C-alpha positions as CSV (number, residue, x, y, z in Angstrom):
1,M,39.0,69.0,-0.2
2,D,42.2,70.5,-1.5
3,P,41.7,74.3,-1.7
4,R,43.4,74.3,-5.1
5,E,40.4,72.5,-6.5
6,R,38.5,75.7,-6.3
7,Y,41.0,77.5,-8.6
8,D,39.8,78.2,-12.2
9,D,43.2,77.1,-13.5
10,P,43.5,74.0,-15.7
11,E,47.3,73.7,-15.0
12,E,46.7,73.8,-11.2
13,A,43.9,71.2,-11.6
14,L,46.3,69.0,-13.4
15,R,48.9,69.3,-10.6
16,V,46.2,68.3,-8.1
17,A,45.3,65.3,-10.1
18,M,49.0,64.3,-10.4
19,D,49.5,64.7,-6.7
20,G,46.5,62.5,-6.0
21,L,47.9,59.8,-8.3
22,K,51.4,59.9,-6.7
23,S,49.9,59.7,-3.2
24,G,48.7,56.2,-4.0
25,L,52.0,55.1,-5.6
26,W,54.2,53.4,-2.9
27,T,57.9,52.9,-3.6
28,S,59.7,52.4,-0.2
29,M,59.3,53.5,3.4
30,P,61.1,53.0,6.7
31,G,59.4,50.7,9.0
32,I,59.6,49.1,12.5
33,V,59.2,45.3,13.0
34,Q,56.4,44.4,15.3
35,S,56.8,40.6,15.1
36,F,58.7,38.1,13.1
37,S,57.8,34.5,11.9
38,A,61.0,32.4,11.6
39,S,59.0,29.6,10.0
40,A,57.4,31.8,7.2
41,I,60.4,34.3,7.1
42,T,57.9,37.1,7.2
43,A,57.3,40.1,9.5
44,T,54.6,42.4,10.6
45,V,55.8,45.9,10.1
46,Q,54.6,49.4,11.2
47,I,55.4,52.0,8.6
48,A,57.5,54.7,10.5
49,I,56.0,57.7,8.6
50,K,52.5,58.7,9.6
51,G,49.8,59.1,7.0
52,V,47.5,62.1,6.6
53,V,43.7,62.0,6.7
54,H,41.2,64.8,6.5
55,T,38.4,65.2,9.1
56,P,34.9,66.1,8.0
57,D,35.6,69.8,8.7
58,G,38.6,69.7,6.3
59,K,41.4,69.6,8.9
60,A,44.4,67.4,8.3
61,Q,45.3,64.8,10.9
62,F,48.4,62.6,11.2
63,V,47.6,58.9,11.9
64,N,49.6,55.6,12.0
65,M,49.5,53.7,8.8
66,P,47.9,50.2,8.9
67,L,50.2,47.4,9.9
68,L,51.8,45.5,7.0
69,V,51.4,41.8,7.5
70,D,53.2,38.8,6.0
71,V,56.0,41.0,4.7
72,P,58.8,38.8,3.2
73,V,62.1,39.5,5.1
74,H,65.3,39.7,3.1
75,F,68.3,37.6,4.2
76,P,71.4,37.7,1.9
77,R,71.8,34.3,0.1
78,G,73.1,32.6,-3.0
79,G,74.7,29.4,-4.3
80,G,73.2,27.3,-1.5
81,C,74.4,29.6,1.3
82,T,72.3,32.0,3.4
83,L,73.3,34.6,6.0
84,T,70.7,34.7,8.8
85,F,70.4,36.8,11.9
86,P,67.8,37.3,14.6
87,V,65.0,39.7,13.8
88,A,63.3,41.2,16.9
89,K,60.4,43.5,17.6
90,G,61.6,47.1,17.3
91,D,64.2,46.4,14.6
92,E,64.2,49.1,12.0
93,C,63.9,48.2,8.3
94,L,63.2,49.5,4.8
95,V,60.0,48.2,3.2
96,V,60.3,48.2,-0.6
97,F,57.0,47.8,-2.5
98,A,56.9,45.7,-5.7
99,A,55.6,47.2,-8.9
100,R,53.0,44.3,-9.2
101,C,51.1,41.9,-7.0
102,I,53.5,39.4,-5.4
103,D,50.9,37.0,-3.9
104,T,51.2,34.1,-6.3
105,W,55.0,34.3,-6.5
106,W,55.3,34.4,-2.7
107,Q,53.0,31.3,-2.4
108,S,54.5,29.2,-5.2
109,G,57.8,30.7,-6.4
110,G,58.8,30.6,-10.0
111,V,57.3,32.8,-12.6
112,Q,53.7,33.5,-11.9
113,A,50.8,35.6,-13.2
114,P,49.7,38.4,-10.8
115,A,46.7,37.5,-8.7
116,E,45.5,41.1,-8.9
117,Q,46.2,44.2,-11.0
118,R,47.4,46.4,-8.2
119,I,50.5,48.5,-8.7
120,H,53.0,49.7,-6.0
121,D,50.6,48.7,-3.4
122,L,51.1,48.5,0.4
123,S,50.3,44.8,0.2
124,D,53.4,44.0,-1.8
125,G,56.3,45.0,0.4
126,F,59.7,43.4,1.1
127,A,61.4,44.1,4.4
128,F,65.2,44.8,4.4
129,V,66.2,44.7,8.0
130,G,69.3,46.5,9.2
131,F,68.8,50.3,8.6
132,F,69.4,52.6,11.5
133,S,67.8,55.8,12.6
134,Q,70.0,58.2,14.6
135,A,68.1,57.1,17.7
136,T,69.1,53.5,17.3
137,K,72.4,53.6,15.5
138,I,75.3,51.4,16.8
139,S,78.8,52.8,17.4
140,G,82.3,51.5,16.8
141,I,81.8,50.7,13.1
142,S,85.1,49.3,11.8
143,T,86.4,51.3,8.8
144,N,89.1,48.8,7.9
145,T,87.6,45.3,8.4
146,A,84.4,43.4,7.6
147,Q,82.7,42.3,10.8
148,L,79.9,40.0,11.8
149,R,79.3,41.5,15.3
150,S,76.9,42.0,18.2
151,N,75.4,45.4,18.3
152,D,77.5,46.4,21.4
153,G,80.7,45.3,19.6
154,S,81.8,43.0,22.3
155,T,81.6,39.8,20.2
156,Y,82.7,39.7,16.5
157,V,84.4,37.8,13.7
158,E,86.3,40.1,11.3
159,V,88.2,39.8,8.0
160,D,91.1,42.2,7.7
161,P,91.9,42.5,3.9
162,T,95.1,44.5,4.5
163,G,96.7,42.1,7.1
164,Q,95.0,39.0,5.5
165,I,93.9,38.0,9.0
166,V,90.6,36.6,10.3
167,N,90.2,37.8,13.9
168,C,87.6,36.4,16.4
169,V,86.7,37.9,19.7
170,A,84.3,35.8,21.8
171,P,84.2,36.7,25.5
172,G,81.9,33.7,26.2
173,G,84.1,31.2,24.4
174,M,83.9,29.2,21.2
175,K,82.5,25.8,20.4
176,F,83.0,23.5,17.4
177,T,80.9,20.5,16.7
178,T,82.7,18.5,14.0
179,P,84.2,15.1,13.6
180,T,87.7,16.5,12.8
181,V,89.5,19.8,12.8
182,T,92.5,20.3,10.4
183,I,94.9,23.2,10.9
184,T,97.7,23.9,8.5
185,G,100.3,26.0,10.2
186,V,101.7,26.7,13.7
187,I,99.4,26.8,16.7
188,N,100.3,29.3,19.4
189,V,98.2,29.3,22.6
190,Q,98.6,32.2,25.0
191,N,96.7,34.0,27.7
192,A,96.0,37.7,27.4
193,N,97.1,38.4,31.0
194,S,100.2,36.1,30.7
195,A,98.7,33.7,33.2
196,P,99.0,29.9,32.7
197,T,96.7,28.8,29.9
198,A,94.7,25.6,30.3
199,M,93.9,23.4,27.3
200,A,91.6,20.5,27.9
201,I,91.5,17.8,25.1
202,N,89.2,14.8,25.4
203,G,89.6,12.0,22.9
204,N,92.4,11.2,20.4
205,T,94.5,14.0,19.0
206,N,97.0,13.5,16.2
207,F,99.9,15.8,15.5
208,A,102.1,15.7,12.4
209,G,105.4,17.6,13.0
210,Q,107.2,18.8,16.1
211,V,105.1,19.6,19.2
212,S,106.6,21.6,22.0
213,A,105.3,22.5,25.5
214,N,107.1,25.1,27.7
215,G,110.0,25.0,25.4
216,H,110.4,21.2,25.4
217,R,109.8,18.9,22.5
218,I,107.1,16.2,22.8
219,D,107.6,13.6,20.2
220,D,109.2,10.1,19.6
221,S,112.7,11.7,19.9
222,H,111.9,13.0,23.4
223,K,114.6,12.1,25.9
224,H,115.1,12.3,29.7
225,S,118.4,12.6,31.6
226,G,119.5,10.9,34.7
227,V,117.6,7.7,34.0
228,T,118.4,4.6,36.1
229,T,116.7,1.3,36.1
230,G,114.6,0.4,39.1
231,S,111.9,2.3,41.0
232,G,113.4,5.8,40.6
233,N,111.8,8.7,38.6
234,T,113.2,10.3,35.5
235,G,114.7,13.7,35.4
236,T,113.4,16.8,33.6
237,P,113.1,16.4,29.8
238,L,115.9,17.7,27.6
């Protein structure tokens, strides 16, 4: 029992009633992902703020809130495109609770009548993954570019709006699976440590324009000096 309930004060009694009403009104809470279903795009989430219960003797006790199950996970999307990323156990998130029951919408989509009349209930949360506590925050956030990166910052793709450059850093390499690749502009291949750089090309490759290797042109106007007929070898290219 709240000790204020013993006061002979109507105003204080009203405050107690309002506090009780607000305690059952859920808006948003930080949470920790316990599991993720990639097929259903839902997560099981543990709310990261403990609840309070009162023992029979009137003492307050902090306890874990019940697990939230089948919580829809938010991935940014629009116009036929979606940005996805792995969601793992231990990831922090923000759970936002809908004002009305979402069950029929989640099941069928579209505009639906609520299956129940609950309001701001724990059953109607959406998980926005990506928030950080100070204990799990990452470092090295770029303040000048937009990045899609690994948490340790070793691998990333970034857009530099000032330099109008897209930069990619991939220590493990890059792979493209596509019938064709079209590049408009000059291709420069270099090794970071100035060592010889190997480029392996399998299949047919078509170049339009001048192609050079080690300062020498490679095209249909390519010439060799010191050529004699017979079994001899040509000289170095011009």
